[in-house]
N, C-alpha and C positions, 0 to 999 in steps of 0.2 A: 180835533183836525192832526193830521201826520205833516211833521216836516220833511221840506225835500229829501232827498241823497245827497247830503251835502259831501259824502266823500268822491261819488261820482263826479260833483258840481268842480271838481279842480279843472277838469277838463275844459270850463270855460275859460279857466284862468289862461290855460296853454292855449286856447284857440286865441285871446286877444295877443298874447307872446310871441305864436305864429304869423298872426297877422301884421304886426308891429315888423317883425322880421320881415316878413314880404314887401313892406315899404321900400324897407331901406335897401332890400335887394335890389328891389324898381330903380330905387335910386342911384345903386352903386354900380349898376348892371351898365350906366352911361358912360362907364370907364374901364370898370375891370371886369374880365373874365369869369366864366360861372366856375371855375376853379378856383380861381383868386377866390372869390365869395366864399366859397365853400370853404377856403382853409382860412378865413379872415374872421367866418362865422365860429370855426373850430378853435382856433387858436388862442382869441381873446375869449371864448369861452370857458377853454381852457384855464386861463390865467384868473379868471374869474371865481370859479370851482376849488380850483386848488386852494387859489387864496383862504377862500371860503373853510377849507379842510384845514390847510394848516394852522389858523387862527383858532379852530378848534379843537386843535391835535386829534382828531381822527382819524382811525387805521383806515390805511388802504387794502391788507392783507383780507383777503377773500377767500372764502372757502370753497366758494364756485367758480373759481378764476375762470376756466376754460368756460361755462356756461355765459359770463362776462363777456370774452373774448369772441363768443359767439353772437350774441347779441350785436357786438360792437359792429361786427365782420358785415352782419345781416342789415341794420342799421346804413352802412354807411354805402354798402352797394347798392342799395335801394335807390339812396339820395342822388349816388351816380348816375342810374340809368332814370327816374326823375330828372335831371337836368339834362341828358341826353335825350331824354323826349322833350324838354323845352326848347334846347337848341334844333330840332328839327319838326316841330309839329306848331301847331298854332298853341299859345297859352293855356287859354281855354279847355284845347281838348288833353294838355298835358296833364293840368288839374283835373280834368274829370276821372280819366283813367287811373291815376295815383292815389285818387278819390275813393274807388273800388274797394278798397284795404279793408272797409266796415262790412263788407260782402264776404270777402274772401273768409276775413276774421272769424264771422259766424258760421260758415263751411267747415272752418278748422278746429273751431271749439270742441267738439264733443270727441275729436281724436287727438289732441294736442292737450287739452285743458280739462278732460271728462267733466264740460262743462254743456248741458245739452238747453240751450235758450229755449222761454215762450215764445212761442208762435206770433204773437204780439208785439214782442221783441224784433223778429226777425223781419216783421212787417214795418214797424218803425223804423230800422235801420233802410230798407228799400224806398220807403216813402222818402226819407231825406235826400239817398240817393238820386232820384226823382226830381226832387229841387233841385239839386247841382246841375243836373242835366238840364233842366228849362234853364236856370242862371247862368250856364255859361255857354250852350247852346255848342258843343263840341263837335268838330267834323272830319272824318276822315277819308281821305281818298285812296286810291290802290298803288301810287309810287309811295304812300306814307308806313306800308303793311311793317318793313321793321322799326320803324319808331313806334308804331303805335304798338308793336308786341312788344318791345324794351319798357315804353310806358306802362302797359299793363303789368308787367314782371315787376315794376316799382311798385305796384299797388300789392300785390303778390308777397312782395319782399317787407312792405311796411307793416302785413298783418303776421309775419310771422317775425317781426322785431316785438309787435304788441304783446305777442304770445309769449315770447322768451320774457319779455318785461315783467307779465302776471307771475309766468314760473318763475322768476327771480324774487319777485316781490310775496310771492305763497312761501318761500325759505329766508323770509327775512331780509334780506338784503335792502340797506338801507336805499333811500331813492338819489342822496349825492353820488353813493359810490357807481351807482349804474351811468348814473347819467357822468362823470367821470372818466371812464374807460369809455363808454362810449365816444365821448368827446377827444380822446388820446389818439382814438385810433381813427376817430374822423383828419385828425388834426394829422397822422402821419401820413395817413392814406389821401388829402386831399393836397398835402405837400408834396407826395411824388406827382400826383396829377399834374399839379401847377408847374413841377419844374420841366415838364413836354411842353408849355405853351409857353407864348410871348409874356413875359415879366413887364407890369406895369409900376412905375416907380410910385411908393406913398410917401405923400407927402402930410407935414402935421395938420392942415385942412382937414383932411380925410380919415387922421383918428377917430373925431367923434361918431362919426358914421360907423365905421366898423369897429368899436367898442359897443358900440348901439347896438349892430349887429350882433355881437357875440353876448350880451349882456340878455338882450332879448329873446335869442334863440334858448342859452342855458336856462332862463327862469319855465321858458315852455318845456322844457326837456322837463326838467324838476317835477312842474305840475301836471305834464300828462302823466309820467310815471307814478307820482302818487296817485292819480286819476284809476289810472290802471290796477295799481299795487292794492288798494284800497275798497275799490269802487265795483260796481257790475258791469262786467267788462264788455256788454252789448250797449248799454246804455251810457257808457265813455265814448264808445265809437260811433254812438247814433250824435251824443254831443259835438263832436268832433267837427262835423261838418258846419258850426259856428264860424269855424276860423273863414268860410267860403263868403259867409254874409259879411262878416266884419271886412275882409279884406275889400269886397264889392263897398261897401260905405265907405271904406278909406278913399278908395278911388273918386266917388260924389265927393267927398268932402279936400281933397287935394290936389286934383286933377280934374273937376267939374265935369267927370263921366256921367252921361244920366243913364237912369234906371226904365226902362221900361214898365206897363202894367203888368206882361206876364213875367217879366224878373220880378216885380214885389209879389206876386204870387208865388212865384219859384218861393221866393226868402220866408214868405208864409207856411209854406210846404215845409222848409225844414226847418222853423222855430215849430211847426206843429210835432215833427216826428221827436224833435226834442221833449217836448211837453208828455206824450206819449209814454216815450220810455222810462222817463224818470217817475211817470206817473203808476206805471208797472212796476219798477223796477219794489216802491212801496207796498205795490200787493204782495210781495215775493217773501212770502216769510217763514 
């Protein structure tokens, strides 16, 4: 019996990290603005990843500096668009639009990565997205057209960022370096964004939440980067939908949210999507 594709399964670690980060964002949003949360997520993450780099005496100089800057900028712009969508759309709709990224990734792969995915993998990604739609039940009205378009653009931007993560992995850029530059650019960009808005005073009691936000985001970014670098691209994209499942389960555990029968069915579809994608990957030799 063949073992599962453990390299792609790093995305499950990332999914847990992103779901925990989402919980902390939800808690932090009662006090801090979106710009502040992106900044604190980034600055505390930057401190964590730089402490690791400093302790290990790892080199930050990279032969693909331009590509690292491009990945960081694309990722940050996608993040800003996602937060804009969250601010102007129902949360479920914004998340659904952002999670179109695996679909766009599948479309971009033949052109930017010279990878032509098997039809079964593409079907698995579509199945997972259907599960996300059924779980979140997004709605868009005419007045939401601009926010909807920008939310969709966040999905496209995320797909482009994942392509660049894969390209960086193909030239042997280490995960920690890619995450460091992305976090650095996000810190600078979010800092500028935050200065344009009202600043909320941080007290000592806020530090555990903000540090947890940075640590969970950094672990998730490291695991996601390793998954895309070493695993099958579409398998990783399909497993990314697990974040939505975990976020929903956290909602049940922490806020006593209720899941209907159709939502449990949706969770089943997402899980089936992941199982199919991992199984298909094992047959690609």
